[in-house]
C-alpha positions as CSV (number, residue, x, y, z in Angstrom):
1,M,110.7,2.2,-97.0
2,D,108.6,3.2,-100.3
3,A,108.4,7.1,-101.0
4,R,105.1,6.5,-102.3
5,L,103.7,5.9,-99.0
6,I,104.5,9.5,-98.0
7,D,101.6,11.8,-99.1
8,K,103.4,15.2,-100.7
9,S,99.8,17.0,-100.3
10,R,100.9,18.1,-96.8
11,L,104.6,18.5,-97.6
12,P,106.5,22.0,-98.2
13,S,107.9,20.5,-101.4
14,R,104.4,20.3,-103.2
15,H,104.9,23.7,-103.8
16,V,107.6,23.6,-106.2
17,T,107.2,19.9,-107.2
18,E,103.5,19.1,-107.8
19,G,101.1,20.0,-110.2
20,P,101.1,21.7,-113.6
21,S,101.9,25.0,-112.5
22,R,105.1,23.9,-111.0
23,A,106.4,22.8,-114.0
24,P,108.8,25.7,-114.6
25,H,110.1,25.1,-110.7
26,R,110.9,21.4,-111.8
27,S,112.7,22.3,-115.1
28,Y,115.3,23.9,-112.8
29,L,115.4,20.3,-111.0
30,Y,115.9,18.6,-114.1
31,A,118.8,20.9,-114.7
32,M,120.6,19.5,-112.0
33,G,120.4,15.9,-113.0
34,L,117.2,14.9,-111.0
35,T,115.0,12.2,-112.2
36,K,111.4,12.5,-112.2
37,E,111.0,9.9,-109.3
38,Q,113.6,11.9,-107.2
39,I,111.5,15.3,-107.9
40,H,108.7,13.7,-106.6
41,Q,110.0,12.2,-103.3
42,P,110.5,14.3,-100.4
43,L,113.0,16.9,-100.6
44,V,115.5,16.8,-97.5
45,G,118.0,19.9,-97.2
46,V,121.4,18.9,-95.9
47,A,123.1,22.0,-94.3
48,T,126.7,22.3,-93.4
49,C,128.6,24.8,-91.9
50,W,131.6,23.8,-93.9
51,N,134.2,26.0,-94.8
52,E,138.1,26.4,-94.5
53,A,138.6,28.9,-91.6
54,A,139.3,26.1,-89.1
55,P,139.5,22.4,-88.4
56,C,136.2,22.0,-86.9
57,N,134.5,22.5,-89.9
58,I,136.8,21.0,-92.7
59,S,135.0,17.5,-92.5
60,L,131.5,18.4,-92.8
61,M,131.5,18.4,-96.5
62,R,132.7,15.3,-96.7
63,Q,130.4,13.7,-93.8
64,A,127.8,15.4,-96.0
65,Q,128.0,12.7,-98.7
66,A,127.1,10.0,-96.5
67,V,124.4,11.9,-95.1
68,K,122.9,12.4,-98.7
69,K,123.9,8.6,-99.4
70,G,121.5,7.6,-96.5
71,V,118.4,10.0,-97.6
72,A,118.6,8.4,-100.9
73,A,118.5,5.0,-99.6
74,A,115.3,5.7,-98.0
75,N,113.9,7.2,-101.4
76,G,114.3,10.8,-100.0
77,T,116.1,13.4,-102.4
78,P,118.7,15.1,-100.5
79,R,119.9,18.8,-101.3
80,E,123.0,19.8,-99.9
81,F,123.6,23.6,-99.0
82,C,126.4,25.6,-96.9
83,T,126.2,28.5,-94.3
84,I,128.9,30.7,-92.7
85,T,130.8,29.8,-89.0
86,V,133.0,31.9,-87.3
87,T,135.4,29.8,-85.6
88,D,136.1,31.2,-81.9
89,G,139.7,29.7,-81.8
90,I,140.4,31.9,-84.5
91,A,138.5,34.9,-83.6
92,M,139.7,35.0,-79.6
93,G,141.5,38.0,-78.7
94,H,140.6,40.5,-81.3
95,G,137.7,42.1,-83.1
96,G,136.8,39.4,-84.8
97,M,135.4,37.7,-81.7
98,R,132.7,40.5,-82.1
99,A,131.2,38.3,-85.2
100,S,130.8,35.1,-83.2
101,L,127.9,35.3,-81.2
102,P,126.2,37.0,-84.1
103,S,127.1,34.1,-86.5
104,R,124.6,32.1,-84.4
105,E,121.6,34.3,-85.4
106,V,123.0,34.4,-89.3
107,I,123.3,30.5,-89.1
108,A,119.6,30.0,-88.1
109,D,118.6,32.9,-90.2
110,S,120.1,31.6,-93.3
111,V,119.2,27.8,-92.9
112,E,115.7,28.8,-92.0
113,L,115.6,31.2,-95.6
114,T,117.1,28.3,-97.7
115,I,114.5,25.8,-96.5
116,R,111.8,28.3,-96.7
117,G,112.7,29.5,-100.1
118,H,113.4,26.2,-101.6
119,A,110.2,24.3,-99.8
120,Y,112.0,21.5,-98.4
121,D,110.3,19.0,-96.3
122,A,113.0,18.2,-93.6
123,L,116.6,19.1,-92.5
124,V,119.7,17.1,-91.3
125,G,121.8,20.2,-90.1
126,M,125.6,19.4,-89.7
127,A,127.9,21.8,-87.6
128,G,131.1,21.6,-86.0
129,C,131.9,24.8,-83.8
130,D,130.7,26.5,-80.8
131,K,128.0,28.9,-82.4
132,S,126.8,26.8,-85.2
133,L,125.6,24.0,-83.1
134,P,123.3,25.9,-81.3
135,G,122.4,28.1,-84.3
136,M,121.8,24.7,-86.6
137,M,119.4,23.6,-83.9
138,M,117.5,26.9,-83.5
139,A,116.8,26.4,-87.3
140,M,115.4,23.1,-86.8
141,V,112.9,24.2,-84.2
142,R,112.1,27.6,-85.7
143,L,110.9,25.8,-89.3
144,N,109.6,22.7,-87.2
145,V,110.2,20.5,-90.2
146,P,111.6,16.6,-89.4
147,A,115.0,17.2,-88.5
148,I,118.2,15.4,-87.1
149,F,121.3,17.3,-86.0
150,I,124.6,15.9,-86.8
151,Y,128.0,16.9,-84.7
152,G,131.2,16.9,-86.9
153,G,132.8,15.6,-84.0
154,S,136.2,16.8,-82.0
155,I,139.6,16.9,-82.8
156,L,142.3,14.5,-81.4
157,P,144.4,15.6,-78.7
158,G,148.0,16.6,-79.5
159,S,151.1,15.2,-78.1
160,F,153.7,17.9,-76.7
161,R,157.0,15.9,-75.4
162,G,155.0,12.9,-74.3
163,R,151.9,14.8,-72.8
164,P,148.4,15.1,-74.4
165,V,147.6,18.6,-75.1
166,T,144.9,20.8,-76.2
167,V,144.3,24.4,-77.7
168,Q,143.7,25.5,-74.0
169,D,147.4,24.7,-73.6
170,M,148.3,26.8,-76.3
171,F,146.3,29.8,-75.1
172,E,147.8,29.3,-71.8
173,A,151.1,28.7,-73.3
174,V,151.1,32.6,-74.4
175,G,150.9,33.6,-70.6
176,Q,153.8,31.6,-69.8
177,H,155.7,33.1,-72.7
178,S,154.8,36.3,-71.4
179,V,156.6,35.8,-68.0
180,G,159.7,33.9,-69.6
181,A,158.4,30.7,-68.4
182,M,158.3,29.1,-72.3
183,S,160.8,30.2,-74.9
184,D,160.0,31.3,-78.4
185,E,161.2,27.9,-79.6
186,D,159.1,25.9,-77.3
187,L,156.0,27.9,-78.3
188,D,156.6,27.4,-81.8
189,E,157.0,23.7,-81.3
190,L,153.5,23.3,-79.0
191,E,151.9,25.4,-81.8
192,Q,152.6,22.7,-84.2
193,V,151.5,19.7,-82.4
194,A,148.5,21.2,-80.3
195,C,145.7,20.5,-83.2
196,P,146.6,17.6,-85.2
197,S,143.5,16.4,-86.9
198,A,140.1,17.7,-88.3
199,G,137.4,18.5,-85.7
200,A,136.4,20.9,-83.0
201,C,138.4,21.6,-79.8
202,G,138.4,18.5,-77.7
203,A,137.6,19.2,-74.5
204,Q,134.6,20.0,-72.8
205,F,134.6,23.6,-74.3
206,T,131.7,25.0,-75.7
207,A,131.5,22.9,-79.1
208,N,131.5,19.7,-77.2
209,T,129.1,21.0,-74.3
210,M,126.4,21.8,-77.0
211,A,127.3,18.4,-78.9
212,T,126.5,16.7,-75.4
213,V,123.5,18.8,-75.4
214,S,122.2,17.5,-78.9
215,E,122.0,14.0,-77.9
216,A,120.5,14.8,-74.6
217,I,117.8,17.3,-76.0
218,G,116.8,14.3,-78.3
219,L,117.9,16.2,-81.6
220,A,120.9,13.8,-82.3
221,L,121.2,10.2,-83.0
222,P,122.8,8.4,-79.9
223,Y,126.5,7.9,-79.6
224,S,126.8,10.2,-82.9
225,A,127.8,13.3,-81.2
226,G,130.8,11.7,-79.5
227,A,132.8,10.2,-82.1
228,P,135.7,12.2,-83.2
229,A,135.9,14.0,-86.4
230,P,138.9,11.5,-87.9
231,Y,136.9,8.3,-87.1
232,E,135.4,6.9,-90.2
233,I,132.4,5.4,-87.8
234,R,131.0,9.0,-88.3
235,D,130.1,8.1,-91.6
236,R,127.7,5.3,-90.4
237,F,126.2,8.1,-88.1
238,C,125.6,10.5,-90.9
239,S,124.3,7.5,-93.0
240,A,122.1,6.6,-90.2
241,A,120.8,9.7,-90.0
242,G,120.0,10.2,-93.5
243,E,117.8,7.3,-93.5
244,M,116.0,8.2,-90.1
245,V,114.9,11.8,-91.2
246,V,112.8,10.0,-94.1
247,E,111.3,7.8,-91.5
248,L,110.6,10.9,-89.4
249,I,108.9,12.6,-92.5
250,R,106.5,9.4,-92.8
251,R,105.7,9.5,-89.1
252,N,105.7,13.3,-88.6
253,I,107.7,13.3,-85.7
254,R,108.9,17.3,-85.6
255,P,111.4,18.8,-83.6
256,R,109.0,20.7,-81.2
257,D,107.6,17.3,-80.4
258,I,111.1,16.6,-79.3
259,V,112.5,19.9,-77.6
260,T,110.0,20.1,-74.7
261,L,110.5,21.6,-71.3
262,K,111.6,18.5,-69.9
263,A,114.0,18.2,-73.0
264,L,115.5,21.3,-72.0
265,E,115.9,20.3,-68.5
266,N,117.7,17.4,-69.4
267,A,119.9,19.3,-71.9
268,A,121.0,21.4,-69.0
269,T,121.6,18.4,-66.7
270,V,124.1,17.0,-69.2
271,V,125.7,20.3,-69.4
272,A,126.0,20.5,-65.6
273,A,127.0,16.9,-64.9
274,S,129.9,17.1,-67.5
275,G,131.6,20.3,-66.5
276,G,130.2,22.0,-69.5
277,S,130.8,25.6,-71.1
278,T,129.0,28.5,-69.5
279,N,127.9,29.4,-72.9
280,A,125.2,26.6,-72.3
281,A,123.4,29.1,-70.2
282,L,123.1,31.5,-73.4
283,H,122.1,29.0,-75.8
284,L,119.5,26.9,-74.0
285,P,117.1,30.0,-73.6
286,A,117.9,30.8,-76.9
287,I,116.4,27.0,-78.6
288,A,113.7,27.3,-76.4
289,H,112.9,30.7,-77.4
290,E,112.6,29.4,-80.9
291,C,109.8,27.0,-79.3
292,G,107.9,29.5,-77.3
293,I,109.1,27.8,-74.3
294,K,110.2,30.3,-71.3
295,F,113.5,28.7,-70.2
296,D,116.0,31.5,-69.1
297,L,119.2,31.8,-67.4
298,F,117.4,31.2,-64.0
299,D,115.3,28.0,-65.0
300,V,119.3,26.6,-66.3
301,A,120.9,27.4,-63.2
302,E,118.4,25.9,-61.2
303,I,119.0,22.7,-62.9
304,F,122.6,23.1,-62.3
305,K,122.1,23.6,-58.5
306,K,120.6,20.1,-58.4
307,T,122.7,18.1,-60.6
308,P,126.1,16.3,-59.4
309,Y,129.3,16.5,-61.4
310,I,130.5,13.7,-62.6
311,A,132.4,13.7,-66.0
312,D,136.2,14.0,-65.2
313,L,136.6,16.4,-68.6
314,K,138.9,19.4,-69.1
315,P,139.4,22.1,-68.9
316,G,138.6,21.3,-65.2
317,G,139.5,17.4,-65.0
318,R,141.6,15.0,-66.9
319,Y,140.2,13.9,-70.2
320,V,138.7,15.1,-73.7
321,A,136.0,14.4,-75.5
322,K,137.4,11.2,-77.3
323,D,138.1,9.6,-74.5
324,M,134.6,9.8,-72.7
325,F,133.4,8.4,-76.5
326,E,135.5,5.3,-76.2
327,A,134.7,4.9,-72.5
328,G,130.9,4.7,-73.6
329,G,130.1,7.9,-75.3
330,I,127.5,10.3,-74.1
331,P,124.9,7.2,-73.7
332,L,126.9,6.4,-70.7
333,L,126.7,9.4,-69.0
334,M,123.0,10.2,-69.5
335,K,122.6,6.6,-68.6
336,T,123.8,6.9,-64.8
337,L,122.1,9.9,-64.7
338,L,118.6,8.6,-65.9
339,D,119.3,5.5,-63.4
340,H,119.5,7.8,-60.4
341,G,116.5,9.9,-61.3
342,Y,118.5,13.3,-62.7
343,L,116.9,12.8,-66.4
344,H,113.3,12.7,-67.8
345,G,113.2,9.3,-69.5
346,D,109.7,9.9,-71.2
347,C,111.3,12.4,-73.5
348,L,110.7,11.7,-77.5
349,T,113.9,11.6,-79.7
350,V,115.0,11.2,-83.4
351,T,115.1,7.9,-83.0
352,G,111.1,7.8,-82.4
353,R,111.9,6.4,-79.1
354,T,111.9,7.9,-75.7
355,I,115.2,8.7,-74.0
356,A,114.6,5.6,-71.5
357,E,113.9,3.5,-74.3
358,N,117.4,4.6,-75.9
359,M,119.2,3.8,-72.6
360,E,117.6,0.4,-72.0
361,K,120.9,-1.6,-73.5
362,V,123.4,0.8,-72.3
363,A,125.5,-1.1,-69.8
364,W,127.6,0.7,-67.1
365,N,131.5,0.5,-67.9
366,P,133.2,-0.1,-64.7
367,D,136.6,-0.4,-66.7
368,Q,137.0,3.3,-66.9
369,D,137.4,6.8,-64.7
370,V,136.1,9.0,-67.1
371,V,132.4,9.2,-65.9
372,R,131.5,8.6,-62.5
373,P,128.3,7.0,-61.1
374,A,125.8,9.6,-60.3
375,N,125.3,8.6,-57.1
376,T,129.2,8.9,-56.3
377,P,130.2,12.1,-58.1
378,I,133.2,14.4,-58.0
379,T,131.0,16.9,-56.5
380,P,127.5,17.0,-55.6
381,T,126.2,19.7,-57.5
382,G,127.0,20.8,-60.9
383,G,130.1,21.9,-62.7
384,V,128.6,25.4,-63.5
385,V,126.6,27.7,-61.3
386,G,124.4,30.6,-61.6
387,L,124.4,33.9,-59.8
388,R,122.5,36.8,-58.8
389,G,123.0,39.7,-57.0
390,N,123.2,43.6,-56.6
391,L,125.8,43.3,-59.4
392,A,123.5,41.0,-61.3
393,P,119.7,41.3,-60.9
394,E,119.5,39.6,-64.1
395,G,122.0,36.9,-63.2
396,A,125.5,35.7,-63.8
397,I,127.1,32.2,-64.8
398,V,130.3,30.9,-63.5
399,K,132.0,27.0,-64.5
400,V,133.3,26.0,-61.1
401,A,134.1,22.4,-62.5
402,G,137.3,21.2,-60.9
403,M,137.7,24.0,-58.4
404,A,137.7,23.2,-54.8
405,V,134.8,24.5,-52.6
406,D,137.3,26.6,-50.5
407,K,138.2,28.3,-53.9
408,Q,134.7,29.1,-54.9
409,R,134.1,32.1,-52.8
410,F,136.2,35.6,-53.6
411,S,136.3,39.0,-52.4
412,G,138.5,41.8,-53.4
413,P,138.5,45.2,-54.9
414,A,137.5,46.0,-58.3
415,R,139.8,47.0,-61.1
416,C,137.5,47.9,-64.3
417,F,138.3,48.0,-67.9
418,D,135.7,48.9,-70.6
419,N,137.0,46.6,-73.1
420,E,138.9,43.0,-73.1
421,E,142.0,44.9,-74.8
422,A,142.6,47.1,-72.0
423,C,142.4,44.4,-69.5
424,F,144.5,41.8,-71.7
425,E,147.5,44.8,-71.7
426,A,147.0,44.9,-68.1
427,V,147.3,41.0,-67.8
428,K,150.0,40.9,-70.4
429,N,152.4,44.1,-68.4
430,R,151.3,42.6,-65.1
431,T,150.1,45.9,-64.0
432,Y,146.9,44.1,-62.1
433,R,147.4,43.0,-58.2
434,E,146.9,39.8,-56.7
435,G,143.3,39.4,-54.9
436,E,141.7,42.1,-57.3
437,V,138.4,41.2,-59.2
438,L,139.2,42.4,-62.7
439,V,136.2,43.9,-64.3
440,I,135.6,43.8,-68.4
441,R,132.4,45.7,-69.0
442,Y,130.9,47.3,-72.3
443,E,131.6,43.6,-73.8
444,G,127.6,42.7,-73.7
445,P,125.6,41.4,-76.6
446,R,124.6,45.1,-77.5
447,G,127.6,46.9,-76.2
448,G,130.5,44.8,-77.4
449,P,128.4,44.5,-79.6
450,G,128.4,40.6,-80.0
451,M,129.4,39.5,-76.3
452,R,132.9,38.8,-76.8
453,E,134.8,35.7,-75.1
454,M,137.6,36.4,-73.1
455,L,140.0,33.2,-73.2
456,S,142.9,35.0,-74.6
457,T,142.8,36.8,-71.2
458,T,142.0,34.2,-68.7
459,A,144.5,31.9,-70.3
460,A,147.3,34.6,-70.0
461,L,146.5,34.7,-66.3
462,Y,146.6,31.0,-65.9
463,G,149.8,30.9,-68.0
464,Q,151.3,33.5,-65.3
465,G,150.4,31.1,-62.6
466,M,147.6,33.6,-61.4
467,G,144.6,32.0,-62.3
468,D,143.4,31.6,-58.5
469,K,144.9,34.6,-57.4
470,V,142.4,37.1,-59.1
471,A,138.7,36.7,-60.5
472,L,137.0,38.1,-63.5
473,I,133.5,39.3,-64.5
474,T,132.1,40.2,-67.4
475,D,129.1,41.1,-69.2
476,G,130.7,39.5,-72.0
477,R,131.3,35.6,-72.1
478,F,134.1,33.4,-71.4
479,S,135.0,30.6,-73.4
480,G,134.5,26.8,-72.8
481,A,138.1,26.3,-72.3
482,T,138.3,28.9,-69.5
483,R,139.0,27.7,-66.1
484,G,139.1,30.0,-62.6
485,F,136.9,31.9,-60.9
486,C,135.6,33.9,-64.3
487,V,131.8,35.1,-64.3
488,G,130.1,35.8,-67.4
489,H,126.8,37.1,-68.7
490,V,126.5,39.5,-66.0
491,G,123.1,41.6,-66.7
492,P,121.8,43.9,-67.2
493,E,124.6,44.9,-69.2
494,A,126.8,47.8,-68.8
495,A,125.8,49.2,-72.4
496,V,121.8,49.4,-71.1
497,G,123.2,51.2,-67.8
498,G,123.3,48.0,-65.8
499,P,125.3,48.0,-62.2
500,I,128.4,46.7,-63.8
501,A,128.6,50.3,-65.6
502,L,128.6,51.9,-62.1
503,I,131.0,50.3,-60.0
504,Q,134.4,52.1,-59.8
505,D,138.0,50.9,-58.8
506,G,138.3,49.8,-55.2
507,D,134.6,49.0,-54.8
508,V,134.6,45.6,-53.0
509,I,133.1,42.7,-55.2
510,T,132.1,39.5,-53.4
511,L,131.4,36.4,-55.4
512,D,130.1,33.2,-53.9
513,A,129.5,30.5,-56.0
514,V,128.4,28.2,-53.1
515,A,125.6,30.7,-52.4
516,G,125.1,31.7,-55.8
517,T,125.6,35.5,-55.2
518,L,127.4,38.1,-57.0
519,E,127.4,41.5,-54.6
520,V,129.1,44.5,-54.7
521,D,129.5,46.6,-51.4
522,V,127.9,50.0,-52.8
523,S,124.6,51.1,-51.2
524,P,121.3,51.6,-53.4
525,E,121.7,55.4,-52.9
526,A,125.5,55.3,-54.1
527,F,124.5,53.6,-57.3
528,E,121.5,56.1,-57.8
529,R,123.9,59.0,-57.4
530,R,126.3,57.2,-59.9
531,R,123.8,56.6,-62.3
532,A,123.0,60.4,-62.7
533,G,126.2,60.8,-64.0
534,W,126.3,57.9,-66.3
535,Q,126.0,58.3,-70.0
536,P,125.7,55.4,-72.6
537,R,128.7,54.6,-74.7
538,S,129.2,54.4,-78.6
539,T,130.4,51.1,-79.9
540,P,132.9,50.2,-82.8
541,A,129.3,49.1,-84.9
542,T,128.2,52.3,-86.8
543,S,127.3,50.4,-90.1
544,G,127.0,46.4,-91.2
545,Y,125.8,43.8,-89.6
546,L,127.0,44.3,-85.8
547,W,125.1,47.8,-86.2
548,K,122.1,45.6,-87.2
549,Y,122.4,43.0,-84.5
550,A,123.1,45.8,-82.1
551,Q,119.7,47.3,-82.6
552,G,117.4,44.0,-81.9
553,V,119.5,42.0,-79.4
554,G,118.0,41.1,-76.2
555,P,119.7,40.5,-72.8
556,A,121.8,37.7,-71.8
557,V,119.4,36.4,-69.5
558,N,117.1,35.4,-72.3
559,G,119.2,33.9,-74.8
560,A,120.4,37.4,-76.5
561,V,117.7,36.7,-79.3
562,T,117.0,38.9,-81.8
563,H,113.4,38.2,-82.9
564,P,110.0,37.6,-81.0
565,G,110.4,33.6,-80.9
566,G,108.0,30.8,-81.4
567,A,105.5,32.1,-78.6
568,F,104.3,35.0,-81.3
569,E,104.2,32.6,-84.2
570,T,100.9,32.2,-85.8
571,E,101.7,29.5,-88.4
572,S,105.0,27.8,-88.6
573,Y,106.7,27.0,-91.9
574,A,106.0,23.3,-91.7
575,D,102.5,23.8,-91.7
576,Q,102.2,26.1,-94.9
């Protein structure tokens, strides 16, 4: 495509590259080796969450070079920059997890500020970890410049004495070790082989769930989100994305043309069908919020309720992301959902074509059992369920993928903990009882602050063989690697006086994922008496970013967002 066909008079970069008054600005660009032709081409931001914190991000800088080659081949000028990532696997189980969800906002904010400050015309956003994927997609729809999302790819499974393993096995091994079921030597051997390559955690945990969303919502090229990080085919997807984003500039196709209510419903559908992470019920409302679309936890849960669970993926199933890619990728999953009426086929995507048009040549692979046809599902309803009741007036969420229906109801006395550490100590020391409902509160978006994930606790329970003998509920979150009856996002959260703050040890809690309810056997009158004596708790965050986050973050039901969103926008960046 000839760059001269792109009229820069309406593009943001005209503010730094065009006309005599911008000579000082152009001098900076010349200082970095750009030619006159490159300066007057569209400027494309290539944003990555590269860092040396974890394997999920380590390959992003290399992949960014392929994106830049694609942009240049299409007569665009790529400008690479990095933003942060907080990696959940390393932040898990200690105070560092408070930084995880807030990092989503920092990623979106920092990408927005970089694009705004330098007047870039388009964005290719590259991410590899749980909060960086939604954070990058939030930035795309907030800025509303032509944009394509690239997932860095999943890690390969490890091998431990002849069986495949993931980081989930690693966390559960801690529980096994605590009860003497695994020796120091075995634990040491397992930790050295569980994560053998670059890439994000390999099963349908949060990163791969949101990667699946990126294709279903239309922001990523077909098949691009499925290829594992070490596969060289990733460079071809990256280069193609670089070329395509320049075409999107020419055609003025923008993220909000793509991310519509129907596209959000498609995204929720693939989460449920793949047994994906409950965290999607936090991130999809946040992405919708950036567009000014109402799509809260209850809207997500309504889609979950009517979607069949068809992808046999860990943690509830047998396979990992690599296996689904090799069986036919995310398009295979989407194709059968489309064929049986579960997807909106008329949604636009970054290919410039609709979902239905993208799926036209996708053939069903009968020689695989990773994904079932949507008319013969593993279970008839989705792998993730929304709950509501007197303990969760603003809703809650639970992952039931891989759970037998008769295990999807649980009733027992509450055992209350006011932070994750206290609950983990009880689990580690086995001072809890079979049949209890362990309640972890004051871990919500504001109360934590940061809405921590509880994988260390849930994995330890599974390692002790108690995963289906107790239930957990929290106003915080559970990791995508969590399995068992673990209910997260309970709202209103304890920090604002929600019912979860008022329950006491011994109150009988009933969780019913079949009926979609979360109830506690406490009368409204008893709740009011308890409320009269309740006092807000202080948090560990009395200064710095976490303090700032706690002042402005909203409830989980709306995605735990921190600004008014697209509904209050009077002019988007792309139109300035």
